[in-house]
N, C-alpha and C positions, 0 to 999 in steps of 0.2 A: 505494498499501499503506498501511498506519497504522501505526501507533508510538505506541508511549505514553511515559508518565513525563513527565518535567522536559523541555520541548518547548522547543529555540530559538524566538525569534522565525519565522515566515515568510520564506523569502528573497526581495526583490524587487531584483532586477537593478537596476534601473535610479539607485538609490539610492545604489549600491554605491562604493565607489571596490577596485579588485581589483589585486591583485599577484602576478604570476608570477615566481619564480627561475629561471633559466634560461631565458626568455621569450623570447629569439633558437633555443632549439634548435626539431628537426622538432613536437614536442607543443607545445611556448607558443607558435613562430608560430601554427599550425594552432588553438590553445588562444582566444587573441589574438582571430584574424579574427573567429572565433565569436564569441565573449562580448560584441566591438565592434555584432554586431547585438542585440542585447540592449541599448542604449545607456544604457549604464555610469556613472556620473557624472567616472570619473574608472579609466583603466588604466595602468598599473607595468609596465615590461617593465624588469625587472633581471637582467643578466647582467656577465660582465667581459670580453666580448670588444668591445672596440670599434668592430675591424672589422663582424662581423656586425649588430653594432645599425646604425651606417652604411648599411649594405644593407637591414636592416629600416625603416631610414625611409625613406627611398626611396620603399618600396611603399607606405607603413602614415606617411606624414608626422607630425609632431606639431606644425602648424601652429595658429597662432592659432585658439582656438575647438573644437580637437583636444582627446579627452577620454586620448589618447595621453602618456604620460610614458617615456624614456626615464633610465635611473637607470644608471649603470656601478657594479658590486661586487661582490663575494665573499662565497659564502655562509659563510665564513670568517672574516669581516670582524663581526663583530657588533656593536660601533660604528656602523660602519653599516647593517647591518640596522636596528638601531631608528629610527636615523634615517629609514630605506625607509617603516618602519612605521608612520609617524606618519601617523592620520586614517585608513588601510585599514582596511576590514570584511576582506575575506577577499584569504589567500591560500594561494594554487597554488605546492607546494615540488616544480619537477621539474627542479632543479640536484643534476648529479651528478659522478662520472666513472663511465662505463658501461663501457666496453669490457675484459670478461673478462682478455687480456693485460696492458692497461696497469692494472689490479688488481694484477694477482700480480706485477709489475715492479714497479710502486711504491707497492707495501700501507701505508706508512706517509701519501701523500698521499692512496688513497682513503678512509682511515680522518679526515683530516681534512676532506675536504668532504663524505663522506657520511653517519660518523658526527658531528663535532663541528660540522660544521655544520649535519643537522640536528636537534643541540642549540641554536645560536647562531638559527633560527627560532623555535624552541620559546620560547624567554627574548624574545628580541626581542615576540616576539604576545603573549602573556603582560603584562611592559611597557606597550606599547602598545594594548592593549585590542583587540586584533583581536578579531570573532566566531567566526570559522570558517576552519578552515586543513586544506587536506587534503596529505598525504603521496603521492608519486607511486613506487607500490615496483614489483615484480616475480616473477612465477614463482619467479625462481632466489634469493630468500631465503628460501624453504619447501628446508630438509635443506639446509642450501647444499654446496656441494664445493669452492667458487671464494674469492678475498676478495672479489671483486664482491657475491656472493647472499650472503656472511656480513655484509660493512659495510650492509648493504638489511637485513636481518633486524633488526640489532642498531636503523639507523634506524624502523623498524618499532615497534617496543616501546618507542624512544623516543616514537614519537608516540602511542602506544596511551594508553601511564601517565605522558604530560604532562599530562593532564587533571586528574591528582592534586595539581599544582603548580597548578592557578589558582586554588583558594581558594573566595573569595568574589565572582569576576571571572568573565565571560560566554566564556570566549575556549573553545573547544571545537576540538579535532581529532584527526581520524580519517585512515584511507590507502584509496589502491586498487590494489588489485594485479591487474596482466593480465600475456598472455605477448608475443610476439616482435609487435612493430610492419610493417605492410609499408610497405616503400618507405623506412622511419626512415635518418636515415643511421648505417654502421656497419654494416647489419643485414645478413643475406645477400642479396639482393632487387638491388642496386648490383652485387656481388661476380659476381653468375651477370649480368647485364648486362654488367660489364668480361670476362671471361672469353670470351665468348660469341662476337666476331668469332676466337677463336682455335681454334675446332672442340670446346673440352673446355672442361668444369666438374671442380671436385673437389668431391665431396662427401668429411664423413670418417668415415661410416658409413653404409651405405645400410638402417638398420633404422629411424633418429633419425626422433622427432616432437616436431611442437613443435604450442603452442597459435598461435593466429593471430589476431589483430586489426589492424581498418585505424585510421586516425590518425582520420579523423571519428568513429569508433566509438568509440575512445577519450576523445574529448575530448567528445561526449556523453554517455558513460556520465562523467565527471567531474564536467560540469554536474550532472548528476540525483543522483549522493550526495552534493553540495556543499551542495544544495536539502533533500535526504533528511536528513543525518546529524545524530546527536544528544552524538555525541562519545563517541571510544573505539574503532567497528567499524573493520574492515578486507572492504573488500565485494570483490567478486570477479564477475566478468559473466561469462555464460555462452557463452562463443565455442569456436566448431571447431578441430579437432587439425589436422594436415596428417603429410604423408611430405614431408622436404627430398627423396627422390627426385622422386615427383610435382612438390614446385615448380621441381627444375630440368627437368623435362621439359615444365614447361607451358611456361617462359620462355627455353629451349634447345633445343627439341624437338628438330631435329638435331645437337645435340652428344652428342661422347662422353662418358659422365660415366665420372671416373679417382676413386675409394674410395681415400682416404691414409689415414685410421684416426682413429679418434675421440685429441681435442687435449685434452691435461692439465685439466682445469677445466671439462670439459664432460660434459655427462649426455646420457645415452641418449636418455630423456625426462625430462617436469620434469611440476612438479608445482606445483598452483594452490591445493590443500587437501590437508593432510597427514591420514592416521587420526588422529591427536591432536587436530589443531586441529579435526577433525567434529565432535566432542564435544560444543565450545562452538559451531555455525553451525548457521543458520537458512536454506533454502534457501527460494527466491520461484523466481518463474516466471521471470525473467531472470536471477538474480543469483542468487548466496550473501554474508549478512551472518557476517562472525567475529565475533562478540561480547566485550569484555573479558573476560578470564582473574579479573581483578580491576576491577569498576566501583565502585570507593567515589567514582565524586563525581553518580552517578547511578543511577536504580532499574531500574526490569524495563524492556523497548522492544520492539519489533518483535513483536507480538503472535498477528500475521498465518503469522510462517514457519512453515517444517515442519520438526523435527529428522530427518537425516541417521541413518542407520540405521550400525548398531555396523561397524566397519571399511571406511567408505567412503573412499575418495580422490579425487581428485580429476585423475587424471592425462592426461598429452597423451596417452599410447597407451591409456588404459584407456575416452577419451572416447567419451559414444553422438552424439555430431556431429562427423563428420568433411565436409571439403571436397571436393566433387566435381572434377573437374580443368578442367569450364564454369566451378563458381563461382569455383576458385582463379584461373583468368585475367580473368574480369570483376573478381575482389577488386585481381589486380594492376593490371588499366584501371584503377582509380577511386584507386589510393594517391597 
């Protein structure tokens, strides 16, 4: 697809130094394994967990001649980020506190990592002249009902409007927003698999629906958005929905399903685009692009997008694309 306006230079991964915050997480590791196939100049895994870095280094060693570098650091530490971003071209910001109960019980910690950490990433990227920065977001940032979603909504706003702080520099910020990731740490798939031997799996509400994407699909989408971004967009892929009950039946077909009741901070259905956001959103064949409301730094772009109709909302229960049981089993098998 074509875009117009003040375009960034074409991205050549083989000439890039790439840094991933939260690089030892589920997304970070899959992204790094994928981006290594593009032969980048350097790849920096930035995370705070020494043990996870040690385990990842055994599978992906940073031996002589390797482009890999392992940096211990926390996105809360602005000075460490500024040092780590030296000579970096692309930053993928995936570090976050993302467990809903954890963020509810530790709200200030959630703010420090998800909001102030995003601010630190923005300022360090501008100071060091990073060219492109993608922030990883979530469907829970749309009309949030829990602390995690609220902090990710603020982080999104910081990233979009962070472009206005760049001035004459070339740094650009955008976000990617998608739904639940099959098999990621802390997701419902490992939970159901852990419960399966007991003969009973728990579902909070049998009407519940969610958007679903695999790690590989998420990584591919982030790579493509990084290549296409102009600054200020929130990219949303078109992905299928599924009922949580169907997922439980696919993973544990012989188990009894125990409905426990919806938990505090949990939605029955998720939104990826609200009715209000749809007014500034363009549709493409495989994704939506939310344009910034106040694009002070750039002119028009994304000329081939289709405006959305009045009242449009992209919700997991109103989705036109649903996973069949066979598709769901196949997706789980490739997670």
